[in-house]
Structure formats: structure tokens, C-alpha cells
C-alpha positions as CSV (number, residue, x, y, z in Angstrom):
1,M,169.2,131.6,8.4
2,D,170.8,135.0,9.2
3,D,172.0,133.5,12.5
4,R,173.7,130.7,10.6
5,V,175.5,133.1,8.2
6,E,176.7,135.2,11.1
7,Q,177.8,132.2,13.0
8,L,179.9,130.7,10.2
9,L,181.3,133.6,8.2
10,D,183.9,136.2,9.0
11,P,182.2,139.5,10.0
12,G,181.3,141.6,7.1
13,S,182.2,139.1,4.4
14,W,178.7,137.9,3.4
15,R,177.5,138.9,-0.1
16,P,174.2,137.3,-1.1
17,A,174.0,136.3,-4.8
18,E,172.2,139.1,-6.7
19,R,169.6,136.8,-8.3
20,Q,168.1,134.3,-5.9
21,P,165.8,131.8,-7.7
22,V,162.0,132.3,-7.3
23,G,159.7,129.4,-7.8
24,G,156.2,129.2,-9.3
25,D,153.2,127.0,-9.3
26,P,153.7,124.4,-12.1
27,L,150.8,122.2,-11.2
28,G,148.1,124.6,-10.0
29,F,148.2,122.7,-6.8
30,V,145.5,123.1,-4.2
31,D,145.1,121.3,-0.9
32,S,143.3,123.2,1.9
33,R,144.8,126.4,0.3
34,P,146.3,127.2,-3.1
35,Y,150.1,126.7,-3.3
36,P,150.7,130.3,-4.3
37,Q,149.1,131.5,-1.1
38,R,151.4,129.2,1.0
39,L,154.4,130.6,-0.9
40,D,153.3,134.2,-0.4
41,D,152.9,133.6,3.3
42,A,156.3,132.0,3.7
43,R,158.0,134.8,1.7
44,R,156.3,137.4,3.9
45,R,157.3,135.8,7.1
46,S,160.9,135.0,6.1
47,G,161.6,138.0,3.8
48,R,163.2,135.5,1.3
49,P,162.0,134.1,-2.0
50,D,162.3,130.5,-1.0
51,A,163.8,128.0,1.5
52,V,167.5,128.6,0.6
53,C,169.7,131.6,0.2
54,Y,173.2,131.4,-1.4
55,G,176.0,133.8,-1.7
56,F,179.7,134.4,-1.0
57,G,181.8,134.9,2.0
58,Q,184.9,133.9,4.0
59,V,185.7,131.5,6.8
60,D,188.9,132.3,8.6
61,G,190.0,134.2,5.5
62,H,189.1,131.3,3.1
63,D,186.7,132.2,0.3
64,V,183.6,130.1,0.1
65,V,180.3,129.8,-1.7
66,L,177.7,129.3,1.0
67,A,174.1,128.0,0.6
68,V,171.9,128.0,3.8
69,M,168.5,126.4,4.0
70,D,165.6,127.7,6.2
71,F,163.4,125.0,7.7
72,S,160.8,127.7,8.6
73,F,160.1,128.2,4.9
74,L,157.6,125.3,4.2
75,G,159.8,122.9,6.2
76,G,162.9,123.6,4.1
77,S,161.3,121.5,1.3
78,M,163.0,121.2,-2.0
79,G,161.1,122.5,-5.0
80,S,162.4,124.0,-8.2
81,A,163.7,127.2,-6.6
82,V,165.7,125.3,-4.0
83,G,167.1,122.9,-6.5
84,E,168.1,125.8,-8.8
85,A,169.7,127.7,-5.9
86,I,171.8,124.7,-4.9
87,V,172.9,124.1,-8.5
88,R,173.8,127.8,-9.1
89,A,175.9,127.7,-5.9
90,A,177.7,124.6,-7.1
91,E,178.2,126.0,-10.5
92,D,179.6,129.3,-9.1
93,A,181.9,127.2,-6.8
94,R,183.0,125.1,-9.8
95,S,183.7,128.0,-12.1
96,S,185.7,129.9,-9.5
97,R,187.2,126.8,-7.9
98,T,186.0,128.0,-4.5
99,P,184.9,125.6,-1.8
100,L,181.2,125.0,-1.5
101,V,179.6,125.0,2.0
102,L,176.0,123.8,2.4
103,V,174.0,124.2,5.6
104,V,171.1,121.8,5.3
105,A,167.8,121.7,7.0
106,S,164.8,120.1,5.2
107,G,161.8,117.8,5.5
108,G,162.4,116.5,2.0
109,A,160.8,117.2,-1.4
110,R,158.1,119.7,-2.0
111,M,154.9,117.8,-2.7
112,Q,153.1,120.8,-4.2
113,E,155.5,120.7,-7.2
114,G,155.0,117.0,-7.9
115,A,157.5,115.1,-10.0
116,L,159.3,118.4,-10.8
117,S,160.4,118.4,-7.2
118,L,161.6,114.9,-7.5
119,M,163.7,115.9,-10.5
120,Q,165.6,118.3,-8.3
121,M,167.3,115.3,-6.7
122,A,169.0,114.4,-10.0
123,K,169.6,118.0,-10.9
124,T,171.5,118.8,-7.6
125,A,173.2,115.4,-7.5
126,Q,174.8,115.8,-10.9
127,A,175.9,119.3,-9.9
128,M,177.7,117.9,-6.9
129,R,179.3,115.2,-9.0
130,R,180.7,117.7,-11.4
131,L,182.3,119.5,-8.4
132,H,183.9,116.1,-7.4
133,E,185.2,115.6,-10.9
134,D,186.8,119.0,-11.0
135,G,188.4,118.6,-7.6
136,V,186.5,121.5,-5.9
137,L,186.0,120.9,-2.2
138,S,182.4,120.6,-0.9
139,V,181.3,120.5,2.8
140,A,177.8,119.8,4.0
141,I,176.7,120.7,7.6
142,L,173.6,118.6,8.3
143,T,171.4,120.3,10.9
144,D,168.1,119.3,12.6
145,P,166.2,118.1,10.7
146,T,167.6,116.8,7.4
147,F,165.4,114.3,5.7
148,G,163.9,112.9,2.5
149,G,165.0,113.9,-1.0
150,V,167.5,116.4,0.2
151,T,169.4,113.8,2.2
152,A,169.1,111.4,-0.8
153,S,170.7,113.9,-3.2
154,F,173.1,116.8,-2.7
155,A,173.2,116.9,1.1
156,T,175.1,113.6,1.4
157,L,177.3,114.0,-1.7
158,A,179.7,116.5,-0.2
159,D,183.4,115.6,0.3
160,V,183.1,116.2,4.1
161,L,179.9,115.6,6.0
162,I,179.5,117.3,9.4
163,G,176.5,116.5,11.5
164,E,175.4,119.1,14.0
165,Q,175.3,117.7,17.5
166,G,171.9,116.2,18.2
167,A,170.6,116.7,14.7
168,H,168.1,114.1,13.2
169,I,169.1,113.0,9.8
170,G,167.7,110.3,7.5
171,F,165.6,109.4,4.5
172,A,162.3,108.3,6.0
173,G,161.2,109.9,9.2
174,P,161.1,107.9,12.5
175,R,157.3,107.8,12.6
176,V,157.2,106.4,9.1
177,I,159.7,103.8,9.9
178,A,158.1,102.8,13.2
179,N,154.7,102.5,11.5
180,A,156.0,100.5,8.6
181,T,158.2,98.1,10.6
182,R,156.2,97.9,13.9
183,E,159.5,97.7,15.6
184,R,161.0,99.7,18.5
185,L,163.7,102.0,17.1
186,P,167.2,101.9,18.6
187,E,168.2,104.5,21.2
188,G,169.4,107.7,19.5
189,F,168.2,106.4,16.1
190,Q,168.9,108.8,13.2
191,T,170.8,111.3,15.3
192,A,174.1,112.6,14.1
193,E,175.9,110.7,16.8
194,Y,174.2,107.5,15.7
195,L,175.1,108.0,12.1
196,L,178.7,108.8,13.0
197,G,179.0,105.4,14.6
198,A,177.4,103.9,11.5
199,G,180.2,105.4,9.3
200,L,177.9,107.8,7.5
201,L,179.3,111.1,8.7
202,D,182.9,112.4,9.0
203,R,182.4,114.4,12.1
204,V,179.8,115.5,14.7
205,E,180.2,119.0,16.2
206,S,178.4,121.4,18.4
207,R,176.9,124.5,16.8
208,R,179.3,126.9,18.6
209,E,182.4,124.9,17.3
210,L,181.2,124.6,13.7
211,R,183.0,127.7,12.4
212,S,186.3,126.6,13.9
213,L,185.9,123.1,12.5
214,L,185.0,124.4,9.1
215,G,188.0,126.7,9.1
216,R,190.3,123.7,9.7
217,V,188.7,121.7,7.0
218,L,189.1,124.6,4.5
219,D,192.7,125.1,5.6
220,L,193.8,121.4,5.4
221,A,191.8,120.4,2.3
222,G,191.7,123.6,0.3
223,G,195.2,125.0,0.9
224,R,197.8,124.3,-1.7
225,P,200.8,122.3,-0.4
226,T,204.1,124.1,0.2
227,A,207.5,122.9,-0.8
228,C,208.9,120.0,1.2
229,L,212.1,120.8,3.1
230,G,212.9,117.3,4.4
231,H,216.1,115.4,4.5
232,P,216.1,112.6,2.0
233,D,219.4,111.2,3.3
234,V,217.6,110.0,6.5
235,V,216.3,107.0,4.4
236,V,219.0,104.4,4.0
237,G,219.2,102.3,0.8
238,D,222.0,100.0,1.9
239,P,220.8,96.8,3.7
240,A,224.1,96.3,5.5
241,A,224.0,99.8,7.0
242,V,220.7,99.2,8.8
243,D,221.3,95.6,9.9
244,T,220.6,95.7,13.6
245,G,222.3,92.3,14.4
246,E,219.1,91.1,16.0
247,S,217.5,87.8,14.9
248,A,214.3,87.9,12.9
249,A,212.4,86.6,15.9
250,E,213.9,89.3,18.1
251,T,213.2,92.0,15.6
252,L,209.6,90.8,15.4
253,Q,209.2,91.2,19.1
254,L,210.5,94.8,18.9
255,A,208.0,95.5,16.1
256,R,205.2,94.1,18.2
257,D,206.1,95.8,21.5
258,V,203.0,97.4,23.0
259,R,205.2,100.5,23.9
260,R,206.0,101.1,20.3
261,P,204.6,104.4,19.0
262,T,201.4,103.9,17.0
263,T,200.0,105.9,14.1
264,L,198.2,108.3,16.4
265,D,201.3,108.7,18.5
266,Y,203.2,109.8,15.4
267,V,200.4,112.1,14.3
268,G,200.7,114.0,17.6
269,R,204.4,114.4,17.1
270,I,204.8,115.2,13.4
271,C,201.6,117.0,12.4
272,D,201.0,120.7,12.6
273,D,197.3,119.9,12.5
274,W,195.3,116.7,12.1
275,L,191.6,116.3,11.5
276,E,190.3,112.8,11.7
277,L,187.5,111.9,9.3
278,H,185.3,108.9,9.9
279,G,183.4,106.2,8.1
280,D,183.2,104.2,4.9
281,R,179.8,105.9,4.1
282,L,178.4,102.4,3.7
283,G,177.4,101.7,7.3
284,D,180.5,101.3,9.5
285,D,183.5,103.1,10.9
286,D,186.4,100.7,11.6
287,P,188.6,102.0,14.4
288,A,191.5,99.7,13.3
289,I,192.3,102.2,10.6
290,V,192.4,106.0,11.2
291,G,192.6,108.6,8.6
292,G,192.1,112.3,7.9
293,L,193.4,115.6,6.7
294,A,196.8,116.6,8.0
295,S,199.6,119.2,7.7
296,I,203.2,118.3,8.1
297,A,205.6,121.3,8.1
298,G,202.9,123.2,6.2
299,H,202.5,120.4,3.6
300,R,198.9,119.4,3.3
301,I,198.3,115.6,3.0
302,V,195.8,112.9,3.7
303,L,197.3,110.6,6.3
304,L,196.1,107.1,7.1
305,G,197.3,104.3,9.3
306,H,196.6,101.2,11.2
307,Q,196.0,101.9,14.9
308,K,196.8,99.1,17.4
309,G,196.8,101.1,20.7
310,H,198.8,100.4,23.8
311,D,196.7,99.3,26.7
312,T,194.4,96.2,26.6
313,A,191.2,98.2,26.4
314,E,192.3,100.2,23.4
315,R,193.9,97.3,21.6
316,V,190.6,95.3,22.0
317,A,188.5,98.3,20.9
318,R,190.7,98.7,17.8
319,N,190.9,94.9,17.2
320,F,194.7,95.1,17.5
321,G,195.0,97.1,14.3
322,M,193.4,94.3,12.3
323,A,190.8,96.0,10.0
324,G,187.7,94.6,8.6
325,P,186.1,95.5,5.2
326,A,184.8,98.9,6.5
327,G,188.4,99.9,7.4
328,Y,189.7,99.4,3.9
329,R,186.6,101.0,2.3
330,K,187.2,104.0,4.6
331,A,190.8,104.1,3.6
332,L,190.0,104.0,-0.1
333,R,187.4,106.7,0.3
334,L,189.9,109.0,1.9
335,M,192.6,108.3,-0.7
336,R,190.1,109.2,-3.4
337,L,189.3,112.4,-1.6
338,A,193.0,113.2,-1.5
339,E,193.2,112.5,-5.3
340,R,190.3,114.8,-6.0
341,L,191.8,117.6,-3.9
342,G,195.3,117.1,-5.3
343,L,196.8,116.1,-1.9
344,P,199.5,113.5,-1.4
345,V,198.6,110.3,0.5
346,V,200.8,109.1,3.4
347,T,200.1,105.8,5.1
348,L,201.6,104.2,8.2
349,V,201.4,100.4,8.2
350,D,201.2,98.4,11.4
351,T,199.1,95.3,11.5
352,Q,199.4,91.6,11.9
353,G,196.9,91.3,9.0
354,A,193.3,91.9,8.0
355,A,190.7,90.9,10.6
356,P,189.5,87.3,10.3
357,G,186.0,86.3,11.2
358,I,182.4,85.6,10.1
359,D,181.4,89.3,9.8
360,A,184.6,90.1,7.9
361,E,183.8,87.4,5.4
362,R,180.1,88.2,5.2
363,Y,180.8,91.9,4.3
364,G,183.5,91.1,1.7
365,Q,186.9,91.2,3.3
366,S,188.7,90.0,0.2
367,W,186.7,92.3,-2.0
368,A,187.5,95.3,0.2
369,I,191.2,94.6,0.3
370,A,191.3,94.0,-3.5
371,E,189.5,97.2,-4.2
372,C,191.8,99.1,-1.9
373,I,195.0,97.7,-3.5
374,A,193.7,98.3,-7.0
375,G,192.3,101.8,-6.2
376,M,195.5,102.8,-4.5
377,A,197.6,101.6,-7.5
378,R,195.8,104.0,-9.8
379,L,195.7,107.2,-7.7
380,E,196.8,110.3,-9.6
381,T,198.6,111.8,-6.6
382,P,201.8,111.0,-4.8
383,V,201.5,108.0,-2.4
384,L,204.1,107.2,0.3
385,S,203.9,104.3,2.8
386,V,206.0,103.6,5.8
387,V,205.9,100.3,7.7
388,I,206.2,101.5,11.3
389,G,205.8,98.1,13.1
390,E,204.3,94.9,11.7
391,G,203.4,94.6,8.1
392,G,201.3,91.5,7.8
393,S,199.8,90.0,4.6
394,G,197.2,91.7,2.4
395,G,196.0,93.7,5.4
396,A,199.3,95.6,5.2
397,L,199.6,95.8,1.4
398,A,196.1,97.4,1.2
399,L,197.7,100.5,2.7
400,A,201.1,100.1,1.0
401,T,200.6,100.0,-2.7
402,A,202.6,103.2,-3.0
403,N,205.1,105.0,-5.2
404,Q,207.7,104.8,-2.3
405,V,207.6,102.3,0.5
406,F,209.9,102.7,3.5
407,A,210.2,100.7,6.7
408,L,211.6,101.6,10.1
409,S,214.6,99.5,10.9
410,N,212.9,97.2,13.4
411,A,209.8,96.9,11.3
412,C,208.8,93.6,9.7
413,Y,206.9,92.8,6.5
414,S,205.7,89.4,5.5
415,V,203.1,87.4,3.6
416,I,202.0,85.7,6.8
417,S,202.9,85.8,10.5
418,P,205.6,83.2,11.5
419,E,203.2,81.6,14.0
420,S,200.6,81.0,11.3
421,C,203.2,79.8,8.9
422,S,204.4,77.3,11.4
423,T,200.8,76.2,12.2
424,I,200.1,75.6,8.5
425,L,203.3,73.7,7.8
426,Y,203.9,71.9,11.1
427,G,200.5,71.8,12.8
428,D,201.4,74.1,15.7
429,P,203.0,77.6,16.2
430,S,206.2,76.3,18.0
431,H,208.4,76.7,14.9
432,G,207.5,80.4,14.7
433,P,211.1,81.7,15.3
434,R,212.5,79.5,12.6
435,M,209.8,80.6,10.2
436,A,210.6,84.2,11.0
437,E,214.2,83.6,9.7
438,A,212.9,81.7,6.7
439,L,210.5,84.4,5.7
440,R,213.2,87.0,5.7
441,L,210.8,89.5,7.1
442,T,213.1,92.1,8.6
443,A,213.6,95.6,7.1
444,P,217.1,94.9,5.7
445,E,215.9,91.7,4.1
446,Q,212.9,93.5,2.6
447,L,215.2,96.1,1.2
448,R,217.4,93.4,-0.4
449,L,214.3,91.9,-2.0
450,G,213.1,95.3,-3.3
451,I,209.9,95.2,-1.3
452,V,210.8,98.5,0.4
453,D,212.7,101.3,-1.2
454,G,214.5,102.5,1.9
455,V,214.9,102.0,5.7
456,V,214.5,104.7,8.3
457,P,217.0,104.0,11.2
458,E,215.4,103.8,14.7
459,P,217.1,105.0,17.9
460,D,219.0,102.4,19.9
461,G,216.4,100.1,21.6
462,G,213.8,100.8,19.0
463,T,211.2,103.6,18.5
464,Q,209.8,102.8,22.0
465,S,213.0,103.8,23.6
466,D,213.1,107.4,22.2
467,P,209.7,108.3,20.5
468,A,210.7,111.9,19.9
469,T,213.8,111.0,17.9
470,A,211.9,108.3,16.0
471,A,209.2,110.8,15.1
472,A,211.7,113.3,13.9
473,R,213.3,110.8,11.6
474,L,209.9,109.6,10.3
475,K,208.9,113.2,9.6
476,D,212.1,113.8,7.6
477,A,211.6,110.6,5.7
478,I,208.1,111.6,4.8
479,L,209.0,115.1,3.7
480,G,212.0,113.8,1.8
481,G,209.9,111.2,0.0
482,L,207.2,113.7,-0.9
483,A,209.9,116.1,-2.2
484,R,211.2,113.5,-4.6
485,M,207.7,112.9,-6.0
486,A,206.8,116.5,-6.3
487,P,208.1,117.0,-9.9
488,L,206.1,114.0,-11.2
489,S,202.9,114.4,-13.2
490,A,199.8,112.4,-12.4
491,A,200.5,110.1,-15.3
492,Q,204.1,109.7,-14.2
493,L,203.1,108.8,-10.7
494,R,200.7,106.2,-11.9
495,D,203.2,104.7,-14.3
496,Q,206.0,104.7,-11.7
497,R,203.8,102.9,-9.2
498,H,202.7,100.4,-11.8
499,N,206.3,99.7,-12.9
500,R,207.5,99.4,-9.3
501,F,205.1,96.5,-8.5
502,R,205.3,95.1,-12.0
503,A,209.0,94.4,-11.5
504,L,208.6,92.5,-8.2
505,G,209.0,88.8,-8.2
506,V,211.5,86.1,-9.3
507,V,210.7,83.9,-12.3
508,D,212.6,81.5,-14.5
509,D,211.7,82.0,-18.2
């Protein structure tokens, strides 16, 4: 435990809480030895009252409340004292609005305290939920091992979940699962790396890099945003001024060009720092949508976007930017994290549409998109979206239900791809160019229709011809848009977003 504190905190900053909880023997439990004897032995060996110690310190100058578990103390099991220490740490974090950091190592609940140990799951879970409700950041570092009631309560309820490299994490242990199922467990089952791929962790990091990662999380998520100093006039509101003279079909080809900068390309050019977070916390991490904490000119945001890639291998791996249900659930999870932390949301839209397929339908593609749109519509934080390439169907709108929606001048936005429109109406895709014109999908046309609020001019030849200039203009557009929203209250942001979309459409009364 002492090693963990020294490894994570700034030298000399650790101050243990004056009153660490001390547990008792509520059941008079005896197995081969009385429970009090086991407690006394564990306390003598560790020099601590129980399996967790909490207190206060700093990470890269950021104040934190830190609770560290000790697996050597009765397997890090959670009894009344452990539950009380975690709750006190959470309450101290909440009252002082200081980020809570948990370092978790546990075999589960403490059997010697019976159902009272079980109740600590509810006790600690509600303490974590109150932190969420009050917008206080929480980070859990899950170490080897983390199992049982601890995993099924406070340990996995933090805003950001970091698995230590090689750590084993789960509810039931692997032996229990193997004996119950009589099945061979997958390679790497229940390791942090396995769970990252399953969308259950945000990051996996080696022990020596944990402090650096934690410092970045605290800086990006816990820091207050600075004033935006962008150039609002980079966004053009006159359709004629951004009419490129290209046909709709030609513009669409520019929007689909594989050389065109992607979300991650722009991240590398416009962000001071970017920390990608992974997973929908429900079993998957869709690489077609990327998202995480970011800083642009010192302004902290949550940035999300479709990611197509450039070469064939990456485009296939990311399903050409066409996300499945897990992608939209991940996006909504990160948007809600932004809302809790008081950070603006910025999204970059570039997809032909949501992923079709059996698995997408089986896991609720329509439900996931609907929840993302509805959830985004009600966020109490500024939301800015930019169509950077192709904005296709509900798969695009799920990341573009924003207060302000911009488009790059060669971007396209449409209810359906022209080829699919042609196939439905004519039985084959050959009428795609004509349908592109009919759908009026170019940025100037979308501006005329009120679908987008402004257009960001691209360099001659498109963003692919001069990515640096394109990125600089995108950065200015984002900062300018956020500056315009900064004076608005949470209620005004929700109302403005509602009214924006409420007004769209043409009807004859």
C-alpha cells in the first residue's frame, strides 16, 4: 500500500485521514479460528486497521482524495470498515469537490461479516452515485486481483476505469467459472487487456505509467475551461459565398476521398492533449467511433468523432466509420461524462451511415441511435458538431444533435447515400449522380435548408490538399462556436437545442 501511495502521489503530499475506520465482529464468527484473531494478525502484519487506507494528496499538483486497498489484509475483502472508508473518502471528495482516486485490489466481500458485508455494496455504490450526481470526478485503478462484491459495486462505478496491465478483474473467479460451466476459458480471460477489448475499461496502463496517465486525466477532466479565443468569422453563413461550383456528385467524391483528414488526423493537429477513452461499459468497444478527453487552446472538452481511416486495413478494421450499437452507446456515455464534469462536447461527423448487419440489428442499432439522439438533445452542456466529410443518415445525426452544427465546404449531409437512393427508386445504383443533385446534400444547400448553421471554407482542392490549413480553420471554428455558447446557462442550452430542431421542416398547415 505504501508503495502505491509513493508511486502515484507527488512527494510529501500524502496526508492519511485522521480517523481510519476500524471494524468489529458483528456475528461472533468462528471457522478454524475466531474472526477477531484473524483481524488482529492482519493488523499486526500490515500496521493498518483494515484492508483500505484513505487520505489526501496531490498528483501533478492536482488535489485528490485517495483510497488504496491492501490485498495482503485478508485478501482485500470488503467488510464494514472497508465500506465505511470508501464512503468516507467519497463524502470528503464530494464535500470538497475534489477528485476521488481509488486503487482497488480485492477478492470480494468478507464472509466473516455475513450479510453486513453484502450491504457494503449498496452503501458504497450509492456514495459513488452521489459523486456522479454532483459532477465530482472519480477514477478507479483496478489492480491484480479485483473480484467479487468490490467489482460489482464501487470499483466499476467510477467515471474513468483504468486497468493495470495484466491485472485479473471480474465478478466470479476463473476457477469458479470453469467449474460451473465445464468450458475452456478464452485466452487472457478476465485480464485487463481482455476487458478493454470488451468495452469495460477506458484504458490499460503499466504500473510505471499510471501516475502520468492519472495526471492527464485530472488535468483534462478536472480542470476548468479557459476562455475561448477563436475567430467566429471563419464560419460563413452565406451559401453563395461557399459555393464551390462543383456538382453534388463531384463534391461527394471529395468528401469520400481516402486522403481526406479523419477525426484522429484533426485531433493530432488541433489538440494540446487528447486522451482516448474506450468502451460502452456493456461489452464492446466500437472502433468506428473514437472519443475522449481533450484540450484545445487550453479549453477542456470531450471530443468524439467517426473514424474511417486511410488505408484498406484501417478502414476495414474501423468498418469504414460505420458504427454499430456499441459505438453510439460509447458516444452517449462520454457525452454524459462531459455533462457531469461541466465540459463542452465537440463531435466530428464522417460516416456513410450506421453499420447494417445481423449483429447490429440483434444488439439494437435503432435503439442505440435513438437513445444517442435523445440523450444528446437534452445535455446540459454546450454541444458543437462539425460535418468533416460525409454525413449519412441517422448514423450521422446521432453525433450531430447539437446547439451549433457546421460543415466543411466540401462535406455532404443527407438522409441516405445517393447510390442507395437510386437502388431503392430505380432498382440499381446507376442514377446516383442524379440523386446526389436531387438530395441537395452539399454544404451550401444544407446551409440554405437550415440543417447546418455555418460552413467552414476548405483550402483549394479540399482538406486533403492542405491538411494544416484545414485543421487551423476547423480549430478556429470550434473555438469560435464554443465562445458563442459560453454565456448560456444549462437551461438555455437545452432550450436552444430543442428550438433549433423543433423549427426544422416544411409543412403546409
